[in-house]
N, C-alpha and C positions, 0 to 999 in steps of 0.2 A: 856386752853388758851381762853381768852375772845374775843368777836367780835372785840373790839377796837384793841387788840393786833394783831389779824389776819389781820385787815385792814392796820395796820402800818408796816407790813412786807416789806422788800425790794423785788426787782423783782425775786430774787432766794434766797432760804434758804438752809441750810445744812440739812442732814438727821435727826440730833438730833431735830432741830426745827420742821421739818415736822412731825416727830414721835410724838412730844409733841402735835401738833395741832390735830393729828389723835387720840390721846389718847392711843398710844401704846408705848412700850419700844423701845429704840434705837436698841437693839440686834435683836428684832423681826423685826424691819424695815429693817435692813441690811439683815436678812435672807430672807425676802420677796423680796427684790431687787435682791438678788442672785438667787432666784427661778424664777424671772420674774413675780411675782404676787403682787408687790407693787401696791396699788390702784391709784397711781399718777405717771405721766410721770416723768422720771428722766433724768438728763443730766450727762453723765460720761465724765470727762476730765482728762485723765491719771488715777491717783488713787483717784481723787476727784469726789464726787457725789454731785450734786446740784439738788434741786427740784424747778421748776418754781412756783412761788406763784400763778399765775393765774390758773394753773392746780390744785393746792391745793384748791383754792377757789371753783373751779367747783365741785370737789369731795365732799367738805363740804357744797355745795350749798350756798355759801356766795356771795352776790352781792355787789360789791363795790359801794359806793355812786357816783352819777353823778357829774362830775367836773363842 
């Protein structure tokens, strides 16, 4: 995923998108979430898991441009 793609993400993303940004497979991402060792904060709402984009940026050390 390019920097421009990262900066264009919505406020939260699904696990597939977060895994792509981190350079890991989706199955590995879900396994890490299940183990409690996914490197980014996750939000679980029922059976849906979302990843806050701001938390993803922090882990990847991406700084959004000033508005």
